N, C-alpha and C positions, 0 to 999 in steps of 0.2 A: 106231324107230331114230333116234338122235341122233348128230351128229358136229360137230366143230369143226375148221375149217381155217384156215391162215394165208394171207393174200392180200398179195402184194407188188405195188407199182405204182399204188396208189390215190392220187389227188391231192385230190379234192374230193367233196362230197356227191353230185354227179352220178355219179361213178365207183361209189360204194357203191350208189346207187339202180339203176344199170344192172346191176350184179352181182345184186342182189336180184331184179330183174325177170327176168333171163336164167335164173337158177337156179330161181326160183319157177315158171317155165313148164314145167319138166321133169315128166314123168309120175311120180307117186308122191311128189312133194315136197309136204309139208303147210305148211311155212314155211321161209323163208330170210331171215335177218337179218344185216346187216353192221355190225360195230363199226368205224367209220372210224379212230379213234385207236389202238385195239388192233390194227387190221388183221386182224380175224378174221371168219370166216363161220360162222354157226351154222345148221345144217340139221336139219330133222326130216322123217321120212317113210321111204319105201323108195327106195333109190338106190344107185348105185355111184360110186366116186371118179372114174372115167374120164369119165362123162357130165357130172358136175359140172365137172370140169377143162375139158372142151370148151366148156361153156356160159360159164364164166368167161373163157376165151380169146376166145370170140366177142364178149364184151361190151367188149373193149378189150385193151390191151397189159398184161395182168395175169398173174401167176404164182401158182399154187395149190400149197400144201404141206400135208402131213399135220401135225396138231397135234404140237408137240414139236420141230419143226425149230428149230435154234438159230442164232443169229448173223444172222438175216435183217435185223434193224434196222441192224446195223453194216454189213452188205453194201449195204443201201439207201443209207446215208449215204456209204459209200465210192464207190458208183456215181455219185452226184450230184457228189461231189468231183472225180472223174476228168473228168466232163463239164464241171464248172465251170472247172477248170484249162485243159483243151483249148479251151473256148469263149473264155475271156479271152485266151489266147495268140494267138488270131486276131482277137478283137474290138479289142484295143488298137491293132494296126496299122490296122484299119479306121477307128477314131476319129481316129488321128493323120493318116491320109491325107485323111479327109473334112474335117477341121477345120484342116488345116495352114496354110491361108491366113490364118485368124483367129488361130492360135496363134503361127505363125512368120513370117507376112508373105509366105509363098511357097507355091506348090503343089508337093508332092512328086511327084504324078502328073499328067500332062497331062489335060485334060478329055476328050479323045477316047479315052483309055485308062481313064478312071476306072471306067466301068461294068464292063468285063471284069475289072478288078482286084477290084472289090467282089463280083462273081459268084464268082470263084475263091476268095476268102477266106471268103465266107459259106457256100459249098457244104458244107464239112466241119462247120461249126457246126450247120446245119439238118439235113443228111442223114446225119451220122455221130453227133455228140454229141446232136443233138436227134431222132435217128431214131425212138426209141421213142415220143416224143410225137407226131411227125408220123404215124407208122404207126397209133397208137391213135386219133388224131383223125380221120384220113381214113377209117379203118375204121368209125368211128361214122356217117359219112354213108351208107355201104353197108348197115350193119346197123340204122341208125336208132337207135343208142345214143349220144346226144350227151353230151359232158362238157367240162370245161375244156380238155382236149387238142384238142377239135374247134375251139374258138375260136383257140387258139394256132397249131394246124396250118394252118388256113385263112388266118389273118392273115400268117404267115411265108411260106407258099407263094405267096400272092397277091403279097406284097411282093417276093419273090425273082423272081417271074415278070415283074414290071414291068421288071426289068433286061434280060431276054431280049426282051420285047416292044419295048423302046425301040430295038432295031436294025431293027424292021420298021414302027414307027409312032411318031408324036409323042406320047410319054408320059414323065412324070417317072420316073426309076429309083429304086426303094426297095430295091435289092439290098443295099446296105450296111446299111440300116435293118433288113432282115429278119434279118441275123446278130446285130445288137445286140439286137433284140427277143428272140430265142431265148436269148441269153446272159443277159439280165436275168431271163428266166423260169427258166432253170437255176439262177441265183444265188439267186433267191427260194426255189426248191424245196429247195436245199441248206440254206439258213438255216432254213427251215420244218421240214425233217426233223430238224435238230439240236435245234430248239426243242421239237418233238413228242417227241423222245427224252427231253428234260429233263422234260417234262410227265408222262411215264410212268415216270420214274426210280424211284418208290416201288414200282411193280409189279415192275420189274427187281430191285430190292433184295430184295423178298419171294421172288422166284424163286431168287435167289442164296443165300438164307438156309439152305436145306435142306442137310443133311449129305451129303457125297459118298460116304463109306464108313461102315461099322458094324463094331463088334467083336462077333462072334456066338459064343455058347457052344453047340456041338453035339457030342453024344456025349462030353461032359466035356472037349472040347478048344476052346481059344480061337483064333479066326482072324478076320482082317480081310477083309471082302468089300465089293464095291460095293453101294451102297444099293439098287440095282435087284434084287439077289439076296436081299434080306431078305424073309422070309415071315411071315404072321400066325402067332403062336404061338412064334416064335423068342425066345430069351432073349438080350438084349443086355447087354453090360458097358459102363458109362459111367463113366469116371474123372473126377476133379475137373478143371474147366476145359474139358471137352469138350462138344460139342453132343450133345443127345439126338437120335439119328438119326430117329426116327419116333414116332408116338403109341403109348402103352402104359401098363401098370400096373406099379408097383414090386413085385417079389416078395421083394427082399432089400436091406437097406441103408436109410440115411436121409441126407438132405442138404437144402440150400436150393437152389432153382432160380430163375434169372433168366428171367422170362417177358416182360420189357419189350418185346422185339423183336416179339412176337406179340400180346400183349394190351394193351400200353401201361402195365401195372402196374410202377411204378418200384421197389418194394421186392421183394427175393427172397421166394419162397414156400417155407415149410417142407414137406418131403415125407418120407413114411415108407412102410412096407409098406401096400399096397392103394391108395396115392395114385395118381391119374392124372397122367401127364406128357404134354407136347406136344412133338412133333418140332420141331427147330431152336432149342429153348430151351437154356440153358447150365446144366450141373450145376456147382455151385460148391464144395461141400465134400467129402462122402464118396463112396465108390464105390457105384454103384447097379446093381442087376440088374433089368432092365426086360423084361417080357413084351410082345411086340408085339401090339397090338390092331387097328391100321389102317396101311395102306401106300398109297403112290401117291396117286391122286386122292381117296381116302377120308379122308385126314388133315385135321386141323384147319387146317393151313397152306394146303393145297390149296383148302379151302373158302373161306378168306379171299381167296386170289388170284382164285378164280372170282367171288366177290362184287364185288371191286374192278373186275375187267374188265367184268362185267355192268353195274355202276353207270356206268362210263365210256361205255357204249354205250346207256344207258337213254334213253327218249324222255320228255322233260319237256314238259308241256302247252304252255308258251310256244314250244316248238320247232316246233309244228305249222304256224304261219305260215311260218317259214323253210323247212320241208320243202316246203310247197305252192309257194313261190316257186322253190325250187331245182329242183323237178321240171320246171318249164316255162321256167326261166331261159335255158338255152343256146339252145333253139329260138327264143325271143323275141328274143334278142340277134342271132342269125343273120338273122332277118327284119328287125330294126331296122337292122342293118348294110346289108342289101340296099336297104331303103327310103331310108336316108341317102345311099347312093351315087346312087340314081336322082334324088332331090330335088336334090342338089348338082349333078349333071350336067345334068339337064333343066330344072329350075325355077330354080335359082340361077345357071345358065349358067356353072358352073365348068369348067375344063379337065379332061380325063380324069385326069391325074395328081393333081390336087387332090381330085377326087371319090374316087379310089381311096385316097388318104392318109387322108381322113376316115373312110371305111368301115373301113380297117384299124385306126384308133384306137379305133373303137367295139368292134371284135372283141376287141382285146387289153386294153382297160381294164376291161371287165366282169369281175367276180370272184365266181363262185359258191363259190369256196374259202372265203372269209371267212365267208359265210353258213353253209356246211356245217360249218365247224370251230368256230363260236362256242359252241355248246352242248357237244358231246362233249369238246373240249379242256379246258373248265372243269370238267366232271364228272371227267375223268381226273385232273387236279391235285387237286381236292377230295377225291375218294374215296381217292387215294393218301395225302394228308395225314391223312385220318381213320384209315386202316389203321395208320399209324405210331403212332397214339394208342389203338388198339383200338376205333375207331369205324368200323363197317362199314355202308355205305349200300347196302341191298338194292334199294330202289326209288327211281329218280330223281325220281318225282313228289313224294316227300316233301320234297325240297329246295325245290320251289316252294310246296308247301302250308304248310310250316313258317312262312313269313313271315306267314300269316294266322291262325296259332294264337294264342289269347288265354288259354287255360287249360291247365295241365299237371296231369294227374291221376296220382297215384302209388298203386300197390298198396302195402300196408305190408310184409308178410312177404317177406324176401329182396330188397326194393327199398330201403325206408327203413331197415329193420333188416337184420341179417346173415343172418336166416333160420336161425339156430342157437340156438333157445331153450333156456334152462336153468331148473331149478326154483330160484326165488329165495326163496320163503316157503312154509311149510306149517303147518297146524294140525290136530291129531288129537284127537278126542274121547276116545279110549282109548289104545291102543298104536300108536306111530308105525310100528314095524316091521310090524305087522299091516296098517296103512293102505297102506303101500307094497308089501306083498306082494300084496294084492288089486289095487291100482292097476297095479302093474308087470305082473302076470300078464294082466290084461285088455288093457292098452295094448300089450302085446307083439304082439298080432294086428293092430294098426293101423300104417299107414305115415305117419301125420301127424307133423310135426316136434314138436308138443307131446307126442304119445305117446312119441316117442323120448326126449325130455327126461325124462319120468317114469320110463321103463324104465331109463335111465342112472342116475338118482338112486336107484332101488330096489336096484340092485346085487345082483340075485337070481342065485344059482347054479342054483336049480331053480324053475321056474314052476309055479303051480297049474293044474290042468286047467280049461279054460273050455268051457262048452257054450252053444249057442244064441247065439253071438256075433253082434252086429249093430252096424254102423257107421251112425250117424245123421248124415248129411252136414252139416257146419257147426255141429253141436251137441255131439256126443260119441259115446260107445260104451256098449253094455250087453251083459250076458251072465250066465250062471249059474255060480257057483263054489261048490262044496260044497253044492249044493242051494239056495243063496241067490241072489236077484237082485241083481246089482251094477251100478250105473250111475255113469259118470264123465262129467260134462259141464257145460254152461253153466247159468245160472239159468233160462233159457228152457226147457231140456230138463227140469230138475227140476220146474218148474211144470206142464209138460205131463204128467209122470209122477206128479203130485200128491204130490211130496215137499216137506214143509214146511221152509222155511229160517229159521223163527223162531229168534232168538237168534244167528244167524250173519251177519245183514245188515251189522253194523258191520265185522266181520272182512273180509267180501267187499269192502266199499267201500274199506277201508284199503289192500287189495292193489291194487285197480283204480286208485286215485288215484296209485299209484306207477307206473302204466303196465303192470301185470302182468295177464295173462289168468288168470282164476280158474276152476279146475275143481273142482266139488263132487263128492265121492265119497259115494254112498249104498249101504246094504246093507239089503235088504228094506224099502225105503221110508223109512229113517231115515239122516240125515246122520251119517257117521262121520269126516269130515275135509274140509279144503279145501286145495288145492294152488295156489300162485301161480307162474305160469311167465312169465319175462321174456325178451324177445328184445333183445339189445344193438343200439343204434343204430350205423349205419355212421359211421366217424369224420368223413366229409365231408358228412353229410346236412344238418346245420345250415347250413354254409357254402354248399352248393349251393342250398338253398331261398332264402337271403338274396340270392344272385346272380340267381336267377330273379325275385324281387320287384323287385330293382333294375332289371331289364330290362323290367319292366312286366307280368309274367305273374301271373295268379291261380293259386294252388296248392291242390289238393284231394287228400285222402287217402281212399281207399276200403279198408275192412277188415271182416272178419267179427267183430271184437271188439265187446264191448258198448260203450255210449256213454261210460262213465266212463274205461275203459281207452284207448279210441280218442282221446278228447279230451286225456288226459294225455300220450300220445305226440305228438299233434298240437301240443300246447303246447311240448313239449321241442324240436321241430324248427322251430316257427314257421309251421306250415301255416295257410293262410287258412280253409279249410273242411274239416270232417271228416264223412264219411258212414260210419256204423257199422252193424253187424249186417247186412252184405250177404253173401249166399251167393255162392260162386264163379260159379254159373250166372247170377246176377243183376247181375254187375258190368257187363256190356255194356249192360244196360238203363239203368243209372245214367249210363253214358257218353253214351248216346243222349239222356237227359234234359238233360245238361249241354250237349250240342251245340245245343240250342234257343237258347242264349245266345251261340253263337259256336263257332269251330273248336277242337277238343280234341286234345291229344297225351296218350297214355296210356303210362305207364312201368310195366312189369311183367316178371316172370321168364319169361313164356311157357309156364309149366307148367300152372297152373290158371286162367290168365286170358287164354288165347289168343283167346276170342271178344271180349273187351274190347279187346285189341290190334288186332284186325281191325275192330272197330266204329269205333274212333277215327280221326280224320282223318290222324293220324300215330301209328303204333304203334312204341314204343321198347322193344325187348327187352333186358333186362339180365341178365348172368350172369357166371360166372367160368370162363375157360378152356374146357375140353372139356365142362363142364356146361351151357353156354349152349344155348338153343333157337334155333339160327341161323335157322331158317325162320319164326320166330314174328313178327318185327317188320319194319317198313319200314326202321328204323335199328336196328342191333344193337351193343350195348356189351359188349365182350369182357372187360373187367377188373372188372366188378361195382361200379365206383365211380359215385356219383351226380354227381360232378364231370364225368363223361363225358356226362351229360344236358345240362349247360350247354354243354360243348364241342361236342356234337353239334348242338345248336340254333344255336350261333354259327357252326359250320362250314357248316351248311345255308344260313344267311342270307348268309354271305360268298360262298359258291359261287354262289348265285342272283344275288347282286349282280354278280359277274363275268360271268355268263351275260347279264344285261341289258345290261351295258356292251358286251360283244362284239357282241350282236345289234344294238344301237343303232349301233355303229361300222360294222358290216357293211352295214346298210341305208342309213345316212347316206352312206357312201362311194359306194355304187352309185347312190343317188338324185342325188348331186351330180356324180359323175364321168362318168356316161353322158351326161347332157345336155351337159356341157362338150365331150365327144368328138364328139357329134352336131353341135354348133355349130362344130366346127373349131377350137376354142381350143387343143387339145393336139395336138402331133405324135405319131406312133406310138411313138417311143422313150420320151417322157415318160409317155405313156399306159400302156405296159407297166411302167415303173418304179413308177408309182402302184399298179398292180394287185398287183405283187409286195410292195410295202410294206404293202398292206391285209391280206394274209394273215399276214405276219410280225408286224404289230401285234396282231392277234387272238391269235395263239399266245403272243406275249411278254406281253401283258396277262394272259392266263390264268396264266402262270407267276408273275406278281407276287402271286398269291393266297398263295404260300408266305410272304410277308412279313407276312401277317395273323396276329395273335395270337388264338388261339381259347381 
């Protein structure tokens, strides 16, 4: 059993770690993973919602919702905005009163009343507008689930308490400072929540792309219904300019469809009867009748959204250090704050107020948020940018691995070429019609693209009966027609079957030098014809290979074609190295051999080269729309364009660059800031301001990734 829940109220990596730990301890739970930026909890095992809800509640001040709950992000931003306005409404008077002598040359409140005024003004800030933070933080001490809230709660409550204690003992009051600390924290969280919203804007756009209603034809009557009421098998009517409501197959009509919002393909795609269509794409010309094949979570758009969300929560290897630090960060800071207090009070002989002030600075300056957000916020922006261009990042590790790749290996058919071969040349010893009658009848039983090209060229209305049909993988087919043994296949197959090619070599070579795949046709051991099949290059293949070379990559093409045909195609596109006569099952072995010289990315359609995609350090699956094998690669290109390979590589490198920048800033900030706080250089208000700015900087820097051209 699997489930996805929405979690509100998380601030940092400690929050997500606490939830994972709390839910993971429940009986029957196999795994519990939290995506901090998407604010989602993924659970596997046997469980019920109530138990998970209780566990999440015990882990802090969090709220759990069933997946599909809408408007939660907007509610979160609105909640922080209300807290922000309320806090500043009280903090501004606090600041004016505290610094009136410096600003206006006079004190607005006498010193003997200053503390009580600060206590009164700070109370609503901490215990009303900051209540959820204080509650969550203090609960952490009881449940031993520590987070950023624990540091802020302890820091503000201790600071506020000094105001009360000052009436009973000689201690500096930080009552006003406590309110200012909470206000700065709230301000930082509001700005951060807005920035996180921008980071996940592409996911929101994807969610909003789906049609809200559909025009359904039932019992001969046309009616408009909510998309939730559409069922598999329904016939939908889609007029020009309208969104296609969900995935399906055209049963009537023809049109061109704009798929750019889903696949990144800029040009409209022509569609006719039996063509597959994707939900949320735009019908441009004619009226289409579409039979629904997928609804809800099974649609192509839903798969894309799922991949983008999973990518944003993926664990990149470089993140492991940050995770290890985050897991112990808060307890270490709590201990450090206590040690700092003792050292300043007992060893440095500071007064109680000074020691408390330094300890508070240590608590509020430490920032696990920036460490926790550094990776996921960058992945969220990067995966969202990719989705916009039809580049789907399935595995976060690929983003880090891609920077080490030296060689990009391409499958030929359907990757460099369009994968729709056609008969380009043919030679018949006798009757051409007889040649194609035999070839078409035999190839009709094969599913290979070359076979389909021959069948299409044959244009037979009636096929001859074939007995003892056999498919020889990677070489050809054979069978018995009218009592005669017919073989269609490569030179290799003919030699294996002892069929002489004498007198046909020049013809075969001439076809192959043009990049055609030659299929020899024999009847009872004698050649009766040769068929040259050509697969058109994709328009952007040459340009994409040039760009890869410019970026310093070595390019390799692997194909089952013979050496001459393979080299001819390789020369056309400018490939560095061509490896020919490779059977589908041997592609992974060739990739493994290439890996001895460095890391390898493999680009294929995921249909007959899945093992090679898996063997490569980075597998890039390429396809078109609904025909793509989504589960096949680490990176998936939904528009079938080789330009997407270049963009996918550039996006991976740019995203990883932001991850490194963010992690550097997060570690650098804490390494510099915490010693300064321990040394008493920063007062608590400046310390809290620095902490808030560190998180905002990380999120803002991740959003700058959008300016990068890929």
